[in-house]
C-alpha positions as CSV (number, residue, x, y, z in Angstrom):
1,M,14.4,33.0,-11.9
2,S,14.2,36.9,-11.1
3,L,13.8,37.5,-7.4
4,V,9.9,39.1,-8.0
5,S,9.7,35.7,-9.6
6,F,10.6,34.0,-6.9
7,I,8.2,36.1,-4.2
8,R,5.4,36.0,-6.6
9,L,6.2,32.4,-7.1
10,L,5.6,31.9,-3.1
11,L,2.8,34.3,-3.0
12,R,0.9,31.2,-5.3
13,F,1.2,29.5,-2.5
14,K,1.5,31.6,0.3
15,W,-1.4,29.5,1.9
16,V,0.6,26.3,2.0
17,L,3.8,27.4,3.1
18,M,2.3,29.6,5.7
19,T,-0.3,26.9,6.8
20,A,2.1,24.0,7.2
21,P,4.6,25.0,9.1
22,V,2.1,26.8,11.9
23,L,0.5,22.9,11.5
24,V,3.4,21.3,12.5
25,A,4.9,23.2,14.8
26,I,1.1,23.0,16.8
27,L,2.1,19.0,16.4
28,V,5.5,19.1,18.1
29,Y,3.8,21.4,21.3
30,F,0.9,19.0,21.5
31,A,3.4,15.9,21.2
32,L,6.2,16.9,24.0
33,R,4.7,19.4,26.5
34,G,3.6,16.3,28.6
35,K,7.4,15.0,28.4
36,P,8.7,15.0,32.2
37,D,11.7,17.2,33.2
38,Q,15.6,16.4,31.8
39,Y,18.5,16.5,33.9
40,A,22.1,16.9,32.4
41,S,25.6,16.2,33.2
42,Q,28.4,17.4,31.8
43,S,31.9,16.1,32.0
44,V,35.2,17.4,29.8
45,I,38.2,15.0,28.6
46,Y,41.7,15.7,27.9
47,T,43.0,13.9,24.7
48,G,46.0,15.0,24.1
49,L,45.2,13.9,20.0
50,V,46.8,18.0,19.0
51,S,49.4,18.7,21.2
52,G,50.2,16.0,23.8
53,F,53.5,14.6,23.6
54,N,54.7,11.5,22.2
55,L,57.6,9.7,20.8
56,E,57.4,11.4,17.5
57,S,56.4,14.6,19.0
58,G,59.4,17.2,18.5
59,S,60.7,20.9,17.4
60,E,60.1,20.4,13.5
61,A,57.7,18.0,13.9
62,R,54.2,19.7,11.5
63,L,50.9,18.6,12.8
64,D,48.4,16.8,10.4
65,Y,44.9,18.3,10.5
66,H,44.0,15.2,8.9
67,V,45.5,13.2,11.1
68,V,44.1,14.8,14.0
69,N,39.9,15.2,12.9
70,S,40.3,11.3,12.2
71,G,41.7,10.7,15.6
72,F,38.7,12.6,17.0
73,D,36.0,11.0,14.9
74,N,37.7,7.7,16.0
75,L,37.4,8.1,19.2
76,I,33.8,10.1,19.3
77,T,32.1,6.5,17.2
78,T,34.1,4.7,20.2
79,I,32.3,6.4,22.4
80,Q,29.0,6.4,20.5
81,S,29.6,2.6,19.4
82,R,27.1,0.0,20.6
83,E,29.5,-1.9,22.5
84,T,30.6,0.7,24.6
85,L,27.1,2.1,25.8
86,L,26.1,-1.8,25.9
87,S,29.1,-2.3,28.9
88,V,27.8,1.0,30.0
89,A,23.9,-0.3,30.6
90,S,25.4,-3.6,32.0
91,D,26.8,-1.6,34.7
92,L,24.2,0.7,35.1
93,L,22.0,-2.4,35.5
94,A,24.6,-4.5,37.7
95,D,24.5,-1.7,40.5
96,V,20.5,-2.2,40.7
97,A,20.8,-6.2,40.7
98,C,23.5,-5.2,43.8
99,G,21.6,-2.8,45.3
100,T,24.0,0.1,45.5
101,T,22.2,2.6,43.4
102,R,18.5,3.3,42.9
103,Y,17.0,5.5,40.5
104,S,13.8,6.3,41.9
105,Q,12.7,8.8,39.8
106,L,13.0,6.2,36.6
107,E,11.2,3.7,38.6
108,Q,7.6,5.8,38.7
109,D,7.3,4.1,34.9
110,P,5.7,1.0,35.4
111,A,8.3,-1.1,33.0
112,V,11.7,0.6,34.7
113,A,9.7,-0.8,37.5
114,D,9.5,-4.1,36.5
115,L,13.1,-4.5,34.9
116,T,15.2,-3.0,38.1
117,N,12.1,-5.7,40.9
118,H,13.5,-8.0,38.2
119,L,17.0,-7.6,38.7
120,R,16.8,-7.6,42.6
121,S,15.0,-10.9,42.5
122,W,18.6,-12.2,41.5
123,S,20.0,-11.3,44.9
124,I,23.2,-10.9,44.3
125,Q,25.2,-8.8,46.4
126,D,28.3,-9.0,43.9
127,C,28.3,-6.2,41.5
128,E,31.0,-8.6,39.6
129,R,28.6,-11.8,39.6
130,A,25.5,-9.3,39.0
131,R,27.5,-7.8,35.5
132,A,28.6,-11.5,34.2
133,A,24.6,-12.7,34.9
134,I,24.0,-9.4,32.5
135,E,26.0,-10.5,30.0
136,D,25.1,-13.7,29.9
137,S,21.7,-13.3,29.8
138,L,22.4,-11.0,26.3
139,A,24.6,-12.8,25.3
140,A,21.6,-14.9,24.6
141,G,20.4,-13.2,22.4
142,R,16.8,-13.2,24.2
143,G,15.2,-13.0,27.6
144,F,13.6,-9.9,29.6
145,L,16.8,-7.8,29.7
146,Y,17.5,-8.5,25.9
147,T,14.4,-6.7,25.3
148,A,14.4,-3.8,27.7
149,L,17.8,-3.1,26.3
150,L,17.8,-3.9,22.8
151,V,13.8,-4.2,21.7
152,E,12.1,-1.8,23.7
153,E,11.9,1.6,24.8
154,G,13.4,2.9,28.0
155,P,15.8,4.5,29.5
156,F,18.2,2.1,29.5
157,S,17.5,0.8,26.2
158,L,20.7,1.1,23.4
159,R,18.1,4.2,21.4
160,S,17.4,6.2,24.5
161,L,21.4,6.4,25.8
162,T,22.6,6.8,21.7
163,S,19.9,10.0,21.7
164,N,20.4,11.3,24.9
165,L,24.2,11.2,24.9
166,S,26.1,14.1,23.1
167,V,29.9,14.0,22.4
168,R,31.4,17.3,21.0
169,R,34.4,18.7,20.4
170,I,35.2,22.3,21.8
171,N,36.5,24.6,19.6
172,S,40.3,23.2,18.2
173,S,41.5,21.8,21.4
174,D,42.7,18.5,22.5
175,L,38.8,18.5,24.6
176,L,36.5,16.5,24.1
177,E,32.3,17.7,26.2
178,L,30.3,14.9,26.7
179,R,26.5,15.6,27.8
180,F,23.8,13.2,29.0
181,T,20.4,14.0,29.7
182,A,18.1,11.9,31.5
183,E,14.6,11.8,33.8
184,D,16.5,11.2,37.4
185,P,19.9,13.4,38.2
186,D,21.5,10.2,40.0
187,F,21.2,8.3,36.6
188,A,22.9,10.9,34.4
189,H,25.9,11.5,37.1
190,R,25.9,7.6,37.2
191,F,25.8,7.2,33.1
192,L,28.7,9.5,32.4
193,T,31.2,8.4,35.5
194,I,30.6,4.7,34.2
195,L,31.2,6.0,30.3
196,N,34.5,7.6,31.3
197,D,35.8,4.7,32.4
198,S,34.5,2.3,30.1
199,F,35.5,4.4,26.9
200,I,39.0,5.2,28.2
201,D,39.8,1.7,29.0
202,R,38.2,0.8,25.3
203,Y,40.4,3.0,23.5
204,Q,43.2,2.3,24.7
205,R,42.6,-1.5,24.5
206,I,41.9,-1.0,20.8
207,K,44.9,0.7,20.6
208,R,47.4,-1.4,22.1
209,K,46.2,-4.2,20.3
210,E,46.1,-2.1,16.8
211,V,50.3,-2.5,17.5
212,G,50.1,-5.3,19.7
213,S,49.4,-8.1,17.0
214,V,52.3,-6.3,15.1
215,V,54.4,-6.1,17.5
216,A,53.8,-10.0,18.6
217,F,54.4,-10.9,14.8
218,F,57.4,-8.7,14.4
219,E,58.4,-10.8,17.5
220,T,57.6,-14.3,16.5
221,E,59.2,-13.4,13.0
222,T,62.8,-12.3,14.5
223,A,62.7,-15.0,16.5
224,R,62.7,-17.6,13.6
225,S,65.0,-15.4,11.9
226,Y,67.5,-15.6,14.2
227,E,66.8,-19.4,14.4
228,R,68.1,-19.6,10.8
229,L,70.9,-17.8,11.3
230,Q,72.4,-19.8,13.8
231,T,71.9,-22.6,11.9
232,A,73.6,-21.2,8.9
233,V,75.8,-20.3,11.1
234,K,76.7,-23.3,12.6
235,Q,76.9,-24.7,9.4
236,L,79.4,-22.5,8.1
237,Q,81.6,-23.6,10.8
238,A,81.0,-27.3,11.1
239,F,82.2,-26.6,7.5
240,G,85.1,-25.1,8.3
241,T,85.7,-27.3,10.9
242,E,85.3,-30.7,8.7
243,N,87.5,-29.1,6.4
244,R,90.4,-27.1,7.7
245,V,89.2,-24.2,6.3
246,I,90.4,-21.4,8.6
247,N,90.3,-18.1,6.0
248,Y,89.1,-19.7,2.9
249,Y,90.0,-17.0,0.5
250,E,93.9,-16.2,2.7
251,Q,94.9,-19.9,2.2
252,T,93.5,-20.4,-1.6
253,K,95.3,-17.1,-2.5
254,A,98.8,-18.6,-0.6
255,I,98.5,-21.9,-2.7
256,A,98.1,-19.8,-5.6
257,G,101.1,-18.1,-5.2
258,Q,103.2,-21.0,-4.1
259,K,102.0,-23.1,-7.3
260,E,103.0,-20.2,-9.3
261,S,106.1,-19.8,-7.2
262,I,106.6,-23.7,-8.2
263,D,105.9,-23.0,-11.6
264,Q,108.8,-20.9,-12.0
265,Q,111.3,-22.7,-10.5
266,I,110.4,-25.7,-12.7
267,Q,110.5,-23.2,-15.4
268,Q,114.0,-21.9,-14.3
269,E,115.9,-25.6,-13.7
270,T,114.2,-26.4,-16.9
271,M,116.0,-24.3,-18.5
272,R,119.1,-25.0,-16.6
273,L,118.5,-29.0,-17.6
274,E,118.3,-28.0,-21.6
275,A,121.9,-25.8,-21.0
276,A,123.6,-28.3,-18.7
277,E,122.8,-31.4,-21.5
278,S,123.6,-28.8,-24.6
279,A,126.9,-28.5,-22.8
280,I,127.6,-32.0,-22.4
281,Q,126.9,-32.5,-25.6
282,D,129.3,-30.3,-27.1
283,L,132.1,-30.9,-24.5
284,E,131.3,-35.0,-25.3
285,E,132.2,-33.9,-28.9
286,R,134.9,-32.1,-28.4
287,I,135.8,-35.4,-25.8
288,G,135.3,-37.7,-28.2
289,A,138.8,-37.5,-30.2
290,S,141.2,-39.7,-28.0
291,D,141.2,-42.5,-29.8
292,E,142.1,-40.6,-33.2
293,I,144.7,-39.4,-30.9
294,R,146.0,-42.4,-30.2
295,R,145.2,-43.9,-33.4
296,R,147.4,-40.7,-35.2
297,G,150.1,-41.3,-32.5
298,Q,150.5,-45.2,-34.0
299,E,150.5,-43.5,-37.0
300,L,153.6,-41.3,-36.3
301,V,155.2,-43.8,-35.0
302,D,155.1,-46.3,-37.9
303,L,155.7,-43.4,-40.3
304,R,159.1,-42.3,-38.7
305,Q,160.0,-45.9,-37.9
306,R,159.7,-46.6,-41.7
307,Y,161.5,-43.1,-42.1
308,A,164.2,-44.1,-40.3
309,E,164.5,-47.3,-41.8
310,M,163.8,-45.7,-45.2
311,T,166.8,-43.2,-44.8
312,A,168.7,-45.4,-43.1
313,N,168.2,-47.9,-46.7
314,Q,168.6,-44.4,-48.5
315,V,172.0,-44.1,-46.7
316,I,173.0,-47.7,-47.7
317,S,171.7,-47.5,-51.0
318,E,173.8,-44.3,-51.6
319,S,176.6,-46.0,-50.6
320,T,176.2,-49.4,-52.9
321,S,174.3,-48.6,-55.4
322,G,173.0,-45.5,-56.8
323,G,169.8,-47.1,-58.6
324,I,168.1,-48.5,-55.9
325,G,168.8,-45.1,-53.8
326,S,167.8,-43.1,-56.5
327,D,164.0,-44.9,-56.1
328,M,164.2,-44.8,-52.5
329,G,164.7,-40.9,-52.5
330,E,161.1,-40.0,-54.7
331,S,159.4,-41.5,-51.6
332,L,161.0,-39.8,-49.0
333,P,159.5,-36.6,-49.7
334,S,156.3,-38.5,-49.5
335,L,156.3,-40.1,-46.5
336,E,158.0,-36.8,-45.6
337,M,154.4,-35.2,-46.2
338,Q,152.2,-38.0,-44.7
339,I,154.7,-37.7,-41.0
340,Q,154.2,-33.9,-41.7
341,Q,149.8,-34.2,-41.9
342,N,149.9,-36.7,-39.1
343,V,152.0,-34.4,-37.0
344,V,149.2,-31.6,-37.6
345,D,145.8,-34.2,-37.1
346,L,147.8,-35.4,-33.9
347,Y,148.0,-31.9,-33.0
348,D,144.7,-31.0,-34.1
349,A,143.2,-33.8,-31.8
350,R,145.3,-33.0,-28.9
351,Y,144.1,-29.5,-28.7
352,S,140.7,-27.6,-28.9
353,K,139.8,-25.0,-31.8
354,E,140.3,-22.6,-28.9
355,G,143.4,-23.9,-28.0
356,L,142.7,-25.6,-24.8
357,V,144.2,-28.5,-24.0
358,K,141.5,-31.5,-23.7
359,T,142.1,-32.3,-19.8
360,E,140.2,-28.6,-19.1
361,L,137.3,-30.4,-21.3
362,I,137.0,-33.1,-19.1
363,E,137.0,-31.2,-16.3
364,R,134.5,-28.6,-17.4
365,W,132.0,-32.3,-18.7
366,L,132.4,-33.6,-15.3
367,E,131.0,-30.4,-13.7
368,E,128.3,-30.2,-16.3
369,M,127.6,-33.7,-15.5
370,V,127.3,-32.9,-11.8
371,T,125.1,-30.1,-12.6
372,L,122.6,-32.2,-14.4
373,A,122.4,-34.6,-12.1
374,Q,121.7,-31.7,-9.5
375,T,119.0,-30.0,-12.3
376,R,117.4,-33.6,-13.2
377,A,116.9,-34.4,-9.3
378,S,115.8,-30.5,-8.2
379,L,113.4,-30.9,-11.0
380,A,111.8,-34.2,-10.0
381,V,111.0,-32.5,-6.2
382,L,109.5,-29.7,-8.0
383,Q,106.9,-31.9,-10.5
384,Q,106.3,-33.6,-6.9
385,H,105.6,-30.2,-5.0
386,R,103.7,-29.2,-8.3
387,S,101.6,-32.4,-8.1
388,E,100.2,-32.2,-4.3
389,Y,99.5,-28.6,-5.1
390,I,97.1,-29.8,-7.9
391,K,95.9,-31.7,-6.0
392,V,95.0,-29.2,-3.0
393,Y,93.8,-27.0,-6.3
394,D,91.2,-30.7,-6.9
395,E,90.1,-30.2,-3.3
396,F,89.9,-26.8,-2.3
397,A,87.8,-25.6,-5.9
398,P,84.4,-28.0,-4.9
399,L,84.9,-26.2,-1.4
400,G,84.9,-22.8,-2.5
401,S,81.5,-23.3,-4.4
402,T,79.9,-24.9,-1.2
403,L,81.6,-21.8,1.4
404,S,80.1,-19.3,-1.3
405,S,76.6,-21.1,-0.8
406,L,77.1,-20.9,3.0
407,E,78.2,-17.6,3.1
408,R,75.2,-16.6,0.8
409,E,73.2,-17.9,3.5
410,V,74.4,-16.4,6.3
411,D,74.1,-13.6,4.4
412,V,70.5,-13.5,3.5
413,A,69.6,-15.1,6.9
414,E,71.4,-12.0,8.6
415,G,69.8,-9.3,6.0
416,E,66.7,-11.1,6.9
417,Y,67.1,-10.6,10.8
418,L,68.2,-7.2,11.0
419,E,65.1,-6.3,8.7
420,L,62.7,-7.9,11.2
421,L,64.9,-6.8,14.0
422,H,64.2,-3.2,13.0
423,S,60.9,-3.9,11.7
424,L,60.2,-5.0,15.7
425,N,62.0,-2.4,16.9
426,Q,59.9,0.1,15.0
427,A,56.8,-1.5,16.0
428,R,57.8,-1.1,19.2
429,M,58.5,2.4,19.3
430,R,55.3,2.7,17.4
431,Q,53.4,0.8,20.6
432,Q,55.0,3.0,22.9
433,N,54.2,6.1,21.4
434,I,50.6,4.8,20.9
435,E,50.4,4.1,25.0
436,L,51.3,8.0,25.5
437,S,49.3,9.2,22.7
438,S,46.0,7.2,23.7
439,S,45.8,8.1,27.6
440,M,43.5,10.4,28.2
441,D,42.7,12.3,31.8
442,V,39.5,13.3,32.9
443,L,39.5,17.2,33.3
444,D,36.1,17.8,34.4
445,P,34.5,14.5,36.5
446,P,31.1,14.2,35.7
447,S,28.7,17.1,37.2
448,Y,25.4,16.2,39.0
449,P,22.6,18.2,37.8
450,H,20.5,19.2,41.0
451,E,18.6,21.3,38.7
452,P,16.6,20.6,35.6
453,T,17.3,21.7,32.3
454,G,15.3,24.5,30.8
455,S,12.4,23.2,28.5
456,N,13.4,23.4,24.9
457,L,10.1,23.1,23.6
458,S,9.8,26.5,22.3
459,M,13.4,25.9,20.3
460,L,11.5,22.9,19.0
461,M,8.8,24.6,18.1
462,I,10.4,27.6,15.7
463,A,13.2,24.8,14.1
464,A,10.1,22.5,13.2
465,F,8.1,26.0,11.9
466,M,11.1,26.7,9.9
467,V,12.5,23.3,8.6
468,T,8.8,22.9,7.7
469,L,8.6,26.4,6.2
470,M,12.3,25.8,4.5
471,L,11.1,22.6,3.2
472,G,7.6,24.1,1.6
473,V,9.9,26.6,-0.3
474,G,12.5,24.0,-1.4
475,S,9.4,22.1,-2.6
476,V,7.4,25.1,-4.3
477,V,10.8,26.1,-6.1
478,A,12.0,22.2,-6.8
479,V,8.1,22.1,-8.4
480,E,8.9,25.4,-10.7
481,L,12.1,24.1,-11.9
482,L,10.9,20.9,-12.6
483,D,7.6,22.1,-14.6
484,E,7.9,21.5,-18.2
485,S,4.7,22.8,-19.3
486,L,4.3,25.3,-22.0
487,R,3.3,27.8,-18.8
488,S,4.1,31.5,-20.0
489,P,4.7,33.2,-23.5
490,A,8.7,33.0,-23.0
491,E,9.1,29.2,-21.7
492,A,6.5,28.5,-24.6
493,R,8.9,29.6,-27.3
494,R,11.8,27.4,-25.9
495,R,9.9,24.7,-26.5
496,T,8.1,24.7,-29.1
497,G,10.4,27.6,-31.4
498,L,7.2,29.2,-32.8
499,D,7.0,32.9,-32.3
500,V,4.0,34.0,-29.5
501,L,1.4,36.0,-31.5
502,G,-0.8,36.9,-28.4
503,F,-2.2,34.8,-25.3
504,I,-5.4,34.2,-23.2
505,P,-5.6,34.5,-19.9
506,E,-7.4,32.0,-17.7
507,H,-10.6,33.6,-17.2
508,S,-14.2,33.0,-15.8
509,P,-16.7,32.4,-19.0
510,S,-19.5,34.3,-16.4
511,N,-17.2,38.1,-16.5
512,V,-15.8,38.2,-19.6
513,S,-17.2,41.3,-20.5
514,E,-15.7,42.5,-17.1
515,D,-12.4,41.1,-17.3
516,S,-9.6,44.1,-17.9
517,D,-6.8,42.1,-18.3
518,L,-8.4,39.6,-20.8
519,D,-9.9,42.5,-22.9
520,R,-6.6,43.6,-23.0
521,S,-4.9,40.4,-24.1
522,V,-7.2,40.1,-27.1
523,K,-6.4,43.5,-28.5
524,V,-3.0,42.5,-28.2
525,L,-3.6,39.9,-30.1
526,S,-6.4,41.4,-32.8
527,A,-3.7,44.5,-33.4
528,R,-0.9,42.2,-34.3
529,L,-3.9,40.6,-36.3
530,K,-4.6,43.2,-38.3
531,T,-1.1,44.3,-39.0
532,I,-0.4,41.4,-40.8
533,M,-3.4,41.9,-42.5
534,A,-2.4,45.4,-43.4
535,R,0.4,43.7,-45.5
536,E,-1.6,43.1,-48.0
537,P,-4.7,45.5,-48.6
538,H,-6.1,44.7,-51.5
539,K,-6.9,41.1,-50.8
540,E,-10.3,40.6,-50.2
541,T,-10.4,36.9,-48.0
542,H,-8.1,36.5,-45.3
543,L,-8.6,33.2,-43.9
544,I,-7.2,32.5,-40.7
545,C,-6.9,28.7,-39.5
546,L,-7.2,28.2,-36.1
547,A,-5.2,24.7,-35.5
548,S,-3.8,22.5,-32.5
549,T,-2.6,19.1,-31.7
550,G,-5.3,17.6,-29.5
551,E,-9.2,18.7,-28.8
552,G,-9.9,21.4,-26.0
553,D,-6.6,23.3,-26.3
554,G,-8.9,26.1,-26.5
555,K,-9.4,26.9,-30.5
556,T,-13.1,28.1,-29.9
557,T,-12.4,30.4,-26.9
558,T,-9.6,32.0,-29.3
559,A,-12.1,32.3,-32.4
560,R,-14.9,33.6,-30.1
561,L,-13.0,36.1,-28.7
562,L,-10.8,37.4,-31.9
563,A,-14.4,37.4,-33.4
564,R,-15.8,39.6,-30.9
565,N,-12.8,42.2,-31.0
566,L,-12.4,41.9,-34.7
567,S,-15.8,42.3,-35.1
568,A,-16.4,46.0,-32.7
569,S,-13.3,47.1,-34.7
570,G,-15.8,46.7,-38.3
571,L,-14.1,44.2,-40.1
572,P,-16.4,41.3,-41.4
573,V,-15.4,38.5,-39.4
574,F,-16.9,35.2,-40.3
575,W,-16.6,32.2,-37.9
576,V,-16.5,28.5,-39.6
577,S,-16.3,25.5,-37.1
578,P,-16.3,22.1,-37.4
579,K,-19.4,20.1,-36.9
580,R,-19.5,16.4,-35.6
581,G,-22.7,13.9,-35.8
582,Q,-25.3,15.3,-38.3
583,E,-25.4,14.2,-42.1
584,T,-26.5,17.3,-44.5
585,N,-26.5,17.3,-48.2
586,N,-24.3,20.5,-48.1
587,H,-21.0,20.5,-46.4
588,V,-21.9,24.0,-44.4
589,D,-25.1,24.1,-42.7
590,G,-26.6,27.8,-41.9
591,E,-26.1,31.2,-43.6
592,L,-23.1,33.2,-43.1
593,A,-23.6,36.3,-40.8
594,H,-21.8,38.7,-39.0
595,A,-20.0,36.9,-36.0
596,D,-21.5,39.7,-33.8
597,A,-23.0,36.8,-31.7
598,S,-21.5,34.5,-28.9
599,D,-22.2,31.6,-31.9
600,T,-20.4,30.0,-34.4
601,D,-21.5,31.7,-37.8
602,A,-21.6,28.5,-39.8
603,T,-20.0,24.6,-39.6
604,Y,-18.8,22.1,-41.4
605,H,-18.4,18.2,-41.3
606,V,-15.5,16.6,-41.2
607,D,-16.0,14.2,-43.5
608,P,-14.0,12.7,-46.7
609,E,-15.0,15.6,-48.8
610,Y,-14.0,18.0,-46.3
611,S,-10.1,16.8,-46.8
612,K,-10.2,16.7,-50.4
613,A,-11.0,20.8,-49.8
614,S,-8.6,22.8,-51.9
615,H,-9.9,26.4,-51.2
616,I,-12.8,28.1,-48.2
617,Q,-15.2,28.1,-51.2
618,D,-15.5,24.6,-51.6
619,L,-16.9,24.7,-48.0
620,M,-19.0,27.7,-48.6
621,Q,-20.3,30.5,-50.6
622,L,-18.6,33.9,-49.6
623,P,-20.4,37.0,-50.8
624,A,-18.4,38.7,-53.7
625,G,-16.8,41.7,-53.8
626,E,-16.6,42.1,-50.0
627,R,-14.0,42.2,-47.5
628,V,-14.0,39.4,-45.3
629,V,-12.0,37.8,-42.9
630,I,-12.8,34.3,-42.4
631,L,-12.0,32.3,-38.7
632,M,-12.1,28.9,-39.3
633,E,-11.3,26.3,-36.6
634,L,-9.4,23.0,-37.8
635,P,-10.2,20.3,-36.5
636,A,-7.3,18.6,-33.7
637,F,-4.2,17.6,-36.6
638,G,-3.1,14.7,-33.9
639,E,-6.8,13.0,-34.5
640,N,-8.3,13.9,-38.0
641,E,-7.2,14.3,-41.6
642,I,-5.7,17.7,-42.5
643,P,-7.3,19.5,-45.8
644,V,-3.5,19.8,-47.2
645,S,-4.4,22.0,-50.4
646,L,-7.2,24.0,-48.2
647,L,-4.3,25.0,-45.5
648,K,-1.8,25.9,-48.0
649,T,-4.2,29.0,-49.1
650,A,-4.5,29.9,-45.7
651,D,-2.9,33.3,-44.6
652,T,-2.3,33.0,-41.1
653,V,-2.1,29.9,-39.3
654,L,-2.8,30.0,-35.5
655,W,-1.5,27.4,-33.5
656,V,-3.4,27.4,-30.3
657,A,-1.7,25.1,-27.3
658,R,-2.8,25.7,-23.4
659,A,-0.1,27.0,-20.6
660,H,-0.7,23.9,-18.3
661,S,0.2,21.0,-21.1
662,I,3.7,19.4,-21.6
663,W,5.2,19.7,-25.3
664,T,5.5,15.9,-26.4
665,E,7.6,14.4,-29.0
666,L,4.0,14.2,-30.3
667,Q,3.4,17.7,-30.1
668,E,6.5,18.4,-31.6
669,S,6.4,15.8,-34.8
670,T,2.4,17.2,-35.5
671,L,3.7,21.1,-35.4
672,R,6.8,19.9,-38.0
673,F,4.4,18.3,-39.9
674,A,2.1,21.2,-40.2
675,K,5.0,23.1,-41.1
676,E,5.5,21.6,-43.9
677,L,1.7,21.5,-45.6
678,A,1.2,25.4,-44.6
679,G,2.0,28.0,-46.6
680,V,3.2,30.3,-43.9
681,E,4.8,30.0,-40.7
682,P,2.4,28.9,-37.6
683,M,2.3,31.7,-34.9
684,M,1.3,30.5,-31.2
685,V,-1.1,31.5,-29.5
686,L,-1.5,30.6,-26.3
687,N,-4.6,29.7,-23.6
688,A,-5.3,29.8,-20.3
689,V,-1.8,31.6,-19.1
690,K,-1.9,32.2,-15.2
691,R,-2.2,36.0,-14.7
692,E,0.9,36.1,-12.4
693,R,3.0,34.8,-15.4
694,L,1.7,37.4,-18.2
695,E,3.2,40.3,-16.4
696,S,6.0,39.7,-18.0
697,A,4.7,40.1,-21.6
698,M,2.4,42.6,-20.7
699,G,3.7,44.9,-17.9
700,E,1.5,45.6,-15.0
701,M,-1.7,43.6,-14.2
702,N,-4.9,45.7,-13.6
703,K,-5.6,44.8,-10.1
704,K,-5.8,46.6,-6.8
705,R,-2.4,46.7,-4.7
706,S,-1.2,48.5,-1.5
707,F,1.3,50.8,-1.3
708,L,3.1,48.8,0.6
709,R,3.2,46.1,-2.3
710,R,3.4,48.4,-4.7
711,S,7.0,50.3,-3.2
712,T,8.5,47.2,-2.7
713,K,7.9,46.1,-6.3
714,R,9.4,49.1,-7.4
715,L,12.3,47.9,-4.9
716,L,13.0,44.7,-6.3
717,Q,12.9,45.9,-9.8
718,R,14.9,48.6,-8.7
719,N,12.3,51.5,-10.2
720,F,13.1,54.1,-8.1
721,S,11.4,57.0,-10.7
């Protein structure tokens, strides 16, 4: 939407846009002119949310503006909350009940006077008791006070307190400005005084409670975790005492070392035992030849005796008889050889192969026997020690798994305790930080309003006027943007997809001859039709069919205006329209004549014969040899049968639609069906177009304008020529 179109739109609804804001401003004036004077009390609170010091403050601390804004929002919501205002209202009523305060200007209202008299009738001098009674009455959910504060409208009501209280942050500072207006200056001042104390106390309680429950939780859980840790440690200590375990891992290491040493000693003693047994066996084999020595010695003695006897006998025989001596002589060498062999065997038996004397071997055997006995005794002792260490191993093996389980329990309990202790310290630090950051000070105490505030009636009237004007402009623009009608040639072309051949502006039937804009638009439409007909100059009959989706779209008006204009230009024009309700033998009533009158030249009946017509001659008799332009109105396509063959012979099809009509799916499907039946592409004639929408298509409309308006329009259109 261009700027010129926007201004035209506003000018269309200028009376509505001018009248509605004025009426609303007048209503505001009459509604507020009799209101009493208002007194305003102000107070400034330092919050410290931005620049205040806390435990997290530091040289490298970065300010999170999102957190700061959230903090201010929470604080303002706390001030304006229902509970805070009810608490303040209860204090105000308690002051009235105990007689410490009177609000004379408010008590001029009969309802307020009844309320204060009701409170004073309690005859309670103690304000705390009065406050408790008021709170009990409100908690009951019914009664006079409940109605006055939460149901009806009045200076003490919750709605009135909320509407008269304003809280805002002063620029980007730590300061909050509280402002309260009332009809009584004492009431305004007292309200802010109580409110400051009430909301600061409530905000601090909320912040303390926010982390207080967390601190209490961690304190409880830390104490429980400490008890579990102590229980696990005591179980570990009892286990060590019961099983005499001082340092399990060092003890098991020492036992393993000693057992390994014993195993090595047993191995060494076993080797010594086997060596001693082997040496003793060898020595016994060597020393075991003593019996043989005795036998050999005895044999040698026997042989020596025999040899002596034989030698003696030989000597005797040689001296007495040579024969006998000869036989004995033959045996002496053999006996000598036996003696010699026996001596050798005796020597071998008496000495070892190494040439040692057997007595030395016996001494060595004795030594080995002593060593064997010692080794066996030592090995027995070592085996006994080894059995004892195996028993110790059997005792310590299950102790290790149990001890590991107990130590794991201690480690888990200790880790849980340390983690909870760390969380507890963090929560306590957070608690201290919140207590520091939630401490607020009243920088400016509530001011006492000595003078009433200026009346803002004029500002309210201006605001009402501007708001109504903006709402009106917005509504007009919304209606224009949401308008789905064809409304203008450009919009009709966009929605229907047809080329717009022409348009007929809104006009009065009684002022057709004097309407220059209407005459201009009809001339444009006629000129475009003549251009189309000039493409076939030798054609005698030019059939122009005017069609529409429904009745009342303006086919008759369009045909009448075209017939007059084309007739005035010298063309023989015949205007044929449908006729209903009369039965005749012929399909066409009346004579064909030039259309220089305001009525139709001929009519035809819409009956089955009409739908079967394949040419215009089937409906009427045309003069021969004369060029004729026939304007034929077709009945509404959405309600009647369509002469398919006749429609295919049309030279031009004009689709007539009203500008204020909405292009529906039914119209779209009807037009698509007509395109398939017609021999040519239909063109649109938009009827009843508002004149302010025609300037974009026709140019400057013919109407009087002031110099200022013409100049402004040229300026907006950037036309400086």
